[in-house]
C-alpha positions in Angstrom: 96.4 -5.3 -9.7 95.6 -4.3 -13.2 96.8 -6.7 -15.9 99.8 -5.7 -18.0 100.7 -6.5 -21.7 102.6 -9.7 -20.4 99.5 -11.0 -18.8 97.5 -11.1 -22.2 97.6 -14.4 -24.0 98.7 -14.3 -27.7 95.4 -16.0 -28.8 92.1 -14.6 -27.6 88.3 -14.7 -28.5 86.5 -12.3 -30.7 83.1 -11.8 -29.0 80.1 -9.6 -29.4 78.0 -8.2 -26.4 74.9 -10.5 -26.1 72.9 -8.1 -24.1 73.1 -4.7 -22.3 74.9 -4.6 -19.1 73.0 -5.5 -15.9 73.7 -4.4 -12.4 73.9 -7.2 -9.7 74.7 -5.6 -6.3 77.9 -3.5 -6.6 78.9 -5.2 -9.9 78.0 -4.6 -13.6 77.5 -7.9 -15.5 77.9 -8.2 -19.3 76.9 -11.2 -21.3 79.2 -11.9 -24.3 79.1 -14.4 -26.9 82.4 -15.5 -28.5 82.5 -16.6 -32.1 86.1 -17.0 -33.3 89.6 -17.2 -32.2 92.0 -14.3 -33.0 95.8 -14.0 -32.8 96.8 -10.8 -31.2 99.6 -8.5 -32.6 101.0 -5.1 -31.8 99.5 -5.2 -28.3 99.7 -1.9 -26.3 98.0 -0.6 -23.1 96.6 -0.6 -20.7 96.0 3.3 -20.6 93.2 4.1 -21.3 92.7 0.4 -22.6 94.4 -2.3 -24.3 94.7 -2.1 -28.0 95.8 -4.7 -30.7 95.7 -5.9 -34.2 93.9 -9.2 -34.5 94.1 -11.9 -37.1 91.0 -14.1 -37.2 91.8 -17.8 -37.0 88.8 -19.5 -38.6 89.1 -23.4 -38.4 86.4 -25.5 -40.0 85.7 -29.0 -38.9 87.4 -31.2 -41.7 85.5 -33.9 -43.6 87.7 -36.8 -42.8 87.3 -40.2 -41.1 89.2 -39.1 -38.0 87.0 -36.1 -37.8 83.9 -38.2 -37.8 85.3 -40.4 -35.3 86.3 -37.4 -33.2 82.8 -35.9 -33.6 81.1 -39.3 -32.4 83.4 -39.3 -29.4 82.5 -35.7 -28.5 78.9 -36.4 -28.5 79.5 -39.3 -26.0 81.6 -36.8 -24.0 78.5 -34.4 -24.1 76.5 -37.1 -22.4 79.0 -37.4 -19.5 79.1 -33.6 -19.2 75.3 -33.2 -19.2 75.1 -35.8 -16.5 77.6 -34.0 -14.4 75.7 -30.6 -15.0 72.4 -32.3 -14.1 71.4 -29.2 -11.8 72.6 -26.6 -14.2 69.8 -26.3 -16.6 71.1 -23.3 -18.6 74.4 -25.3 -19.4 72.3 -28.4 -20.4 69.9 -26.4 -22.7 73.0 -24.6 -24.3 74.8 -27.8 -25.1 71.6 -29.5 -26.4 71.3 -26.6 -29.0 74.9 -26.8 -30.4 75.4 -28.6 -33.7 78.8 -27.3 -34.8 81.5 -29.6 -33.4 84.0 -26.8 -33.3 81.6 -24.8 -31.0 80.7 -27.9 -29.0 84.5 -28.6 -28.2 84.8 -25.1 -26.7 81.6 -25.3 -24.8 82.5 -28.7 -23.2 85.9 -27.2 -22.4 84.2 -24.2 -20.7 81.9 -26.4 -18.6 84.4 -29.2 -17.9 85.8 -29.4 -14.3 89.5 -28.6 -15.1 92.2 -26.2 -14.0 92.3 -22.8 -15.5 95.7 -23.7 -17.1 94.2 -26.4 -19.0 91.4 -24.2 -20.2 94.0 -21.7 -21.4 95.8 -24.5 -23.2 92.4 -25.2 -25.0 92.0 -21.6 -26.0 95.5 -21.6 -27.5 95.1 -24.8 -29.4 94.0 -23.7 -32.9 93.5 -27.0 -34.6 89.9 -28.2 -34.0 90.8 -31.9 -34.0 93.7 -31.5 -31.6 91.4 -29.3 -29.4 88.8 -32.1 -29.5 91.2 -34.8 -28.6 92.3 -32.9 -25.5 88.8 -32.1 -24.4 87.8 -35.9 -25.0 90.7 -37.0 -22.9 89.8 -34.5 -20.1 86.2 -35.6 -20.0 87.3 -39.4 -19.9 89.6 -38.5 -17.0 86.8 -36.8 -15.2 84.5 -39.8 -15.6 87.3 -42.1 -14.2 87.7 -39.9 -11.1 83.9 -39.8 -10.7 83.7 -43.6 -10.9 86.7 -44.2 -8.6 85.0 -41.7 -6.1 81.7 -43.6 -6.3 83.4 -47.0 -5.8 85.4 -45.6 -2.7 82.2 -44.2 -1.4 80.1 -47.4 -1.8 83.1 -49.5 -0.3 83.3 -47.1 2.7 79.4 -47.5 3.2 79.6 -51.3 2.9 82.5 -51.4 5.5 80.5 -49.3 7.9 77.4 -51.3 7.5 79.6 -54.5 8.2 81.0 -52.9 11.3 77.6 -52.0 12.5 76.3 -55.5 12.0 79.3 -56.9 13.8 78.6 -54.7 16.7 74.9 -55.7 16.8 75.6 -59.3 16.8 78.2 -58.9 19.6 75.5 -57.2 21.5 73.1 -60.1 20.9 75.6 -62.7 22.0 76.3 -60.7 25.2 72.5 -60.5 25.8 72.3 -64.2 25.4 75.2 -64.8 27.7 73.6 -62.5 30.4 70.2 -64.3 30.0 71.9 -67.7 30.7 73.9 -66.4 33.5 77.4 -67.1 34.3 78.6 -70.7 33.4 81.7 -72.6 32.9 83.3 -74.8 30.1 81.4 -76.8 27.8 78.2 -76.5 29.6 77.9 -72.7 28.9 79.0 -73.2 25.2 76.2 -75.8 24.8 73.6 -73.7 26.2 74.6 -70.7 24.1 74.5 -72.9 20.9 71.0 -74.2 21.9 69.8 -70.7 22.5 71.0 -69.5 19.4 69.2 -72.2 17.5 66.0 -71.2 19.1 66.5 -67.4 18.1 64.7 -66.3 14.8 68.0 -65.1 13.2 68.7 -65.1 9.5 71.4 -67.4 8.1 74.1 -64.8 8.0 73.4 -63.6 11.6 73.4 -67.2 13.0 76.7 -67.9 11.2 78.3 -64.7 12.5 77.1 -65.6 16.2 78.3 -69.2 15.7 81.7 -68.0 14.8 81.7 -65.9 18.0 80.7 -68.8 20.1 83.5 -70.9 18.4 86.0 -68.1 19.5 84.8 -68.3 23.1 85.2 -72.1 23.0 88.8 -71.9 21.8 89.6 -69.3 24.3 88.2 -71.4 27.1 90.0 -74.5 25.8 93.3 -72.5 25.8 92.8 -71.2 29.2 91.8 -74.5 30.8 
């Protein structure tokens, strides 16, 4: 459905067309470059198109200690975002060229992995320092999620390897038992222990197999 007046946010972006429209399949693509926030007033439309008065909201980056600290934190956030956008070369190149912190905040917000409602909130936040704080928090949360995901993935891989190793060791123990043939009591346990000592196993494998033999011994003692 076509948008109505109530669908339009009260703050928008003043932009210019970057290059002539291009046709991709059945769509016409237009590259635009935003350069200022505007507050919309007297909005009407959409027939034949929306019209509104616009008040430009220019916000310069303040020259304060807090602003300098925020700018440093922003550059740290840029590193995280660029690592996340490793395969997206146009984004990386664009970020590397930006020096204005007010532009950098909006660019990071654009490429950040976040809900559209959060991005709209960033658009509506006029104060550049408040906007920067929100963006820095979002990037930090993205990093925490990525770290947690990496930790969980490594733990699952480690658990799977441990399970696979245990299965292999159990198969080795079963093969030893089959090689020795059926036996009873302490005699079988003794032969198993001797055979294990003769095998070319690592320390960890020997300990694991020895534990299995110990379990067998306890089971046999309990059933005697």
